[in-house]
C-alpha positions in Angstrom: 78.2 -61.4 51.1 80.4 -60.2 53.9 82.2 -57.7 51.7 79.0 -56.1 50.4 77.7 -55.8 54.0 81.0 -54.1 55.0 80.8 -51.5 52.2 77.1 -50.9 53.0 78.1 -50.2 56.6 80.8 -47.8 55.6 78.4 -45.8 53.4 75.8 -45.8 56.1 78.3 -44.4 58.7 79.6 -41.8 56.3 76.2 -40.6 55.4 75.4 -39.8 59.1 78.6 -37.8 59.8 77.6 -34.1 60.5 81.2 -32.9 59.8 81.2 -34.3 56.3 80.1 -32.3 53.3 80.1 -35.2 50.7 81.7 -38.5 49.9 82.4 -40.7 46.9 83.3 -44.4 47.2 84.0 -46.9 44.5 84.7 -50.6 45.0 86.5 -53.1 42.8 85.8 -56.7 43.4 88.9 -59.0 43.1 87.4 -62.3 44.3 84.4 -63.3 46.5 86.6 -62.6 49.5 88.9 -59.9 48.3 88.0 -56.4 47.4 89.4 -52.9 47.0 87.7 -49.6 48.0 88.8 -46.1 47.1 87.1 -42.8 47.8 87.2 -39.2 48.8 85.6 -37.6 51.8 85.2 -33.8 51.7 84.7 -32.2 55.2 82.9 -29.0 56.1 86.2 -27.2 56.8 87.4 -27.9 53.2 89.8 -30.7 54.0 89.8 -33.8 51.8 90.5 -37.4 52.9 91.5 -39.9 50.3 90.7 -43.5 51.2 92.3 -46.6 49.7 91.7 -50.0 51.4 92.2 -53.6 50.5 89.7 -55.8 52.3 90.0 -59.5 52.7 87.3 -61.6 54.4 87.1 -65.2 55.4 84.5 -66.9 57.5 86.6 -66.4 60.7 88.5 -63.2 60.3 88.6 -59.9 58.6 91.9 -58.3 57.5 92.1 -54.8 56.3 95.1 -52.9 55.0 94.6 -49.2 54.3 96.3 -46.0 53.3 94.9 -42.6 53.8 95.9 -39.0 54.0 94.3 -35.6 54.4 94.8 -32.5 52.2 93.9 -29.1 53.6 92.6 -26.4 51.3 94.0 -22.9 52.0 
């Protein structure tokens, strides 16, 4: 499936980032072409990135809408 390949690619890219300490990702399948991903990425400097993304795939196009923000630890 296109969505499964997309999420596998995200996990692969994140696992290779040298500035990242750890990450957690969870997906929730809505339909065969619509999914939701949420997660947290903790960076080496202590900052935390929260990821929320709706992903919609069709055979011809990919549409992504996302919201993210960064929290800095003091």
